[in-house]
C-alpha positions as CSV (number, residue, x, y, z in Angstrom):
1,X,248.7,65.8,192.9
2,X,251.8,65.6,190.7
3,X,252.4,61.8,191.1
4,X,248.8,61.0,190.3
5,X,248.9,63.3,187.3
6,X,252.1,61.6,186.0
7,X,250.7,58.1,186.6
8,X,247.5,59.0,184.7
9,X,249.4,60.7,181.9
10,X,251.5,57.5,181.5
11,X,248.4,55.4,181.6
12,X,246.9,57.5,178.7
13,X,250.0,56.9,176.6
14,X,249.8,53.1,177.3
15,X,246.2,53.1,176.1
16,X,247.2,55.0,173.0
17,X,249.8,52.3,172.2
18,X,247.2,49.6,172.9
19,X,244.8,51.3,170.5
20,X,247.5,51.0,167.8
21,X,247.8,47.3,168.5
22,X,244.1,46.9,168.5
23,X,243.9,47.7,164.7
24,X,246.3,44.8,163.9
25,X,245.0,42.2,166.5
26,X,242.6,39.7,165.0
27,X,241.5,37.0,167.4
28,X,242.4,38.8,170.7
29,X,240.8,42.0,169.7
30,X,237.8,41.5,172.0
31,X,240.0,40.8,174.9
32,X,242.1,43.8,174.1
33,X,239.0,46.0,173.7
34,X,237.8,45.0,177.2
35,X,241.2,45.7,178.6
36,X,241.3,49.1,177.1
37,X,237.8,49.9,178.3
38,X,238.7,48.9,181.8
39,X,241.8,51.1,181.7
40,X,239.7,54.1,180.4
41,X,237.2,53.6,183.2
42,X,240.1,53.6,185.7
43,X,241.5,56.8,184.2
44,X,238.2,58.5,184.5
45,X,238.1,57.7,188.2
46,X,241.7,59.0,188.5
47,X,240.6,62.2,186.7
48,X,237.8,62.8,189.2
49,X,240.3,62.6,192.0
50,X,242.7,64.9,190.1
51,X,239.9,67.4,189.7
52,X,239.3,67.4,193.4
53,X,243.0,67.7,194.1
54,X,243.4,70.5,191.5
55,X,240.7,72.6,193.2
56,X,242.8,72.3,196.5
57,X,245.9,73.6,194.9
58,X,247.2,77.1,195.8
59,X,245.5,79.8,193.8
60,X,248.6,80.6,191.7
61,X,248.9,76.9,190.6
62,X,245.2,76.1,190.4
63,X,244.6,77.4,186.9
64,X,247.5,75.5,185.4
65,X,246.5,72.3,187.3
66,X,242.9,72.5,186.0
67,X,244.2,73.0,182.4
68,X,246.4,69.9,182.7
69,X,243.5,67.9,184.1
70,X,241.2,69.2,181.3
71,X,243.7,68.2,178.7
72,X,244.0,64.7,180.1
73,X,240.2,64.5,180.1
74,X,240.0,65.6,176.5
75,X,242.6,63.0,175.5
76,X,240.8,60.2,177.3
77,X,237.5,61.2,175.7
78,X,239.1,60.9,172.3
79,X,240.5,57.5,173.2
80,X,236.9,56.5,174.3
81,X,235.5,57.7,171.0
82,X,238.2,55.9,169.0
83,X,237.4,52.7,170.9
84,X,233.7,53.0,170.2
85,X,234.4,53.7,166.5
86,X,236.6,50.6,166.4
87,X,233.9,48.5,168.1
88,X,231.3,49.8,165.6
89,X,233.5,48.9,162.6
90,X,234.2,45.5,164.1
91,X,230.5,44.9,164.6
92,X,229.7,46.1,161.1
93,X,232.4,43.8,159.7
94,X,231.1,40.8,161.6
95,X,227.5,41.5,160.4
96,X,228.7,41.8,156.8
97,X,230.5,38.4,157.2
98,X,227.4,36.8,158.6
99,X,225.3,38.2,155.8
100,X,227.8,37.0,153.2
101,X,227.9,33.5,154.7
102,X,224.1,33.5,154.8
103,X,223.9,34.5,151.1
104,X,226.5,31.9,150.2
105,X,224.7,29.1,152.0
106,X,221.4,29.8,150.1
107,X,220.7,27.7,147.1
108,X,219.2,29.6,144.2
109,X,217.5,26.9,142.2
110,X,214.3,27.1,140.2
111,X,213.3,23.6,141.4
112,X,212.4,25.0,144.8
113,X,210.4,27.8,143.2
114,X,208.7,25.4,140.8
115,X,207.8,23.1,143.8
116,X,206.2,26.1,145.6
117,X,204.2,27.1,142.5
118,X,203.0,23.5,142.2
119,X,202.0,23.4,145.9
120,X,200.1,26.7,145.5
121,X,198.4,25.5,142.3
122,X,197.3,22.3,144.1
123,X,195.9,24.3,146.9
124,X,193.9,26.3,144.3
125,X,192.5,23.1,143.0
126,X,194.1,22.9,139.6
127,X,194.1,19.4,138.2
128,X,197.3,17.4,137.5
129,X,196.6,17.5,133.8
130,X,196.6,21.3,133.8
131,X,199.7,21.3,135.9
132,X,201.5,19.0,133.4
133,X,200.4,21.3,130.5
134,X,201.8,24.3,132.3
135,X,205.2,22.5,132.9
136,X,205.3,21.4,129.2
137,X,204.5,24.9,128.1
138,X,207.3,26.3,130.3
139,X,209.7,23.7,128.8
140,X,208.7,24.7,125.3
141,X,208.9,28.4,126.1
142,X,212.5,28.0,127.1
143,X,213.4,26.5,123.7
144,X,211.5,29.3,121.9
145,X,213.4,31.9,123.9
146,X,216.8,30.3,123.1
147,X,215.9,30.0,119.4
148,X,214.8,33.6,119.3
149,X,218.1,34.7,121.0
150,X,220.1,32.7,118.4
151,X,218.1,34.0,115.5
152,X,218.6,37.6,116.8
153,X,222.3,37.0,117.1
154,X,222.5,35.7,113.5
155,X,220.5,38.6,112.1
156,X,222.7,41.1,114.0
157,X,225.8,39.3,112.6
158,X,224.5,39.4,109.0
159,X,223.6,43.1,109.4
160,X,227.0,44.0,110.6
161,X,228.7,41.9,107.8
162,X,226.7,43.3,105.0
163,X,226.6,47.0,106.2
164,X,230.2,47.4,106.9
């Protein structure tokens, strides 16, 4: 039992060092993740064998052997959880990058919106003359809005100048 325990314990420490490298690895992270997962699976099979062997130990050594195997199990379960957390963070980061790229690739223009409105209006049967009047009105409204904003700024400036 002792050689298998030592080998498994050494393997757990190797995985812990791989987990440290996993945080800094960029492009080979997926390969390293798969490698770590395979190692963890191998350790779980070794732990099953160790449990069987620990139950066959003499009674005065059995308690200590079971405690050592349980400690290894606990360590491996924590490594498994850490790997899952890393995979979850990586997936979330990749999803955020995809969403960011999608948002950056979108074009936010009013021309597309205006075209959609015109298509809907044509479907409703509005005549071209009415459509041109609506476009002209929208154009004029933009100038009224800009003029109103400028007038408001001038009035605020004058109020501040004369009241202070």
